N, C-alpha and C positions, 0 to 999 in steps of 0.2 A: 490218117494214122500211118506212120512209117516206123519200121524197125531197122536198126543197123544190121550189119552182117551177122547172121546166125551160123554157128559152126557146129556140125554134128561129128561125133567120133565113132570109132568102131563099135558095132553092135547097137547103134542108135536105131530107134523106131519112132515113128510119129503116129500115135494111135488114131484110128479113124474118128473123125469128128466133123462138126459143122462149126463155123466161126460165130462170133458174137452177133446177135440179131440187132443190136442197137447201133453198131458202127461198122461192122465188117461184112458188107453185102457184096461188093465187087472188090476183088483182090487181084494182086499181081505178085508173082514170084519172079525175081530176077536172079538167074543163075550166075554165080560168081566163079567158083572153082571147085575142083575136087582132086584128091589124090587117091585113086582106086583103080584096080584092075577091071572092075565092072561098074557100069552106070547104075545108079540107085533110082528105081522108078517111083514116081508119085502115083499113088492109086487114087482114082477119081471115079465117083459114081454119079451118073447123070440123072435127070428127072425121072427116068424110067428104071432107075437102079441098075443100069448096065455098067459093068466095070470097064474102065479104061486105064491104061498105064501110060504115063508121060515120061520120056527120057530126055533130060536137058543136055545140051551141048554148048560150047562156047558161043556167047552172044544171044542165047535164048532167054526169052521171058514169056510168061504165060498170064493172060488175063482170064479170070474164071469167076463163076458165081460161087462165093464161098459159103453159102448156105447149103450147097450140095455137099454130100459126104466126101471127105478126102483125107489122106494121110499117107504114111509110108509103112506098109505092113512088113516088108522084107527087112530084116536087120542089115544095116550098112556094114560092108566088109572092108572098107578102105581105111586110110589114115584120117582123112577129114573130108567133109562135104560142106560147102558154104553157099548160102544164098541170102537174099533180102526179101522182105515182105512189105507191101503197101496195101492199104485198105481204104475203101470209100463207101459212102452211102448216098443214095439219091437225096436231093435237097428236100423233097416232100415225102421222105420215107416214113411209113407208118409201121412200126415194129409190133403193134398190138396183136395182129393175127399169129405172130410167131413166138410170142412169149410163152414159155413152158414147153416149147418144142424140144424133143430129145436131141441132145447135141453130141453124145459120145457113144461109141460102139466098140465092142471087143474085137470083132473080126467080121468077115463076110457072112458067116452063118448067123451072127447076131443081127445083121442088117436084113437078111432074107427072112428070118423069123419075125422081125419087127413089122415088115411090110406084107406079111401073109394075111 
């Protein structure tokens, strides 16, 4: 699966989520461009629910496991931010164990409460 350039505008957020269990298992973000005074972080939570922030610069791309929780919690403060997304699944992928898995979260407190 591939998506063309996605453009975000001032005050955009990308709510914390997991991607589709049927097709979006391994993903790639390709950074395109931004017009902003500050870089917009990608928030990512690993398998132990540790929080990481990724800041993209020219030429960057990120491969990640998209069933891990990710998003952009901080509202974007620039004019535009652009990147592309690509998604894959393993050939023998069995989504059955993941069907019904919670996929969206309001914020970090929601994640922590869910995993207590």
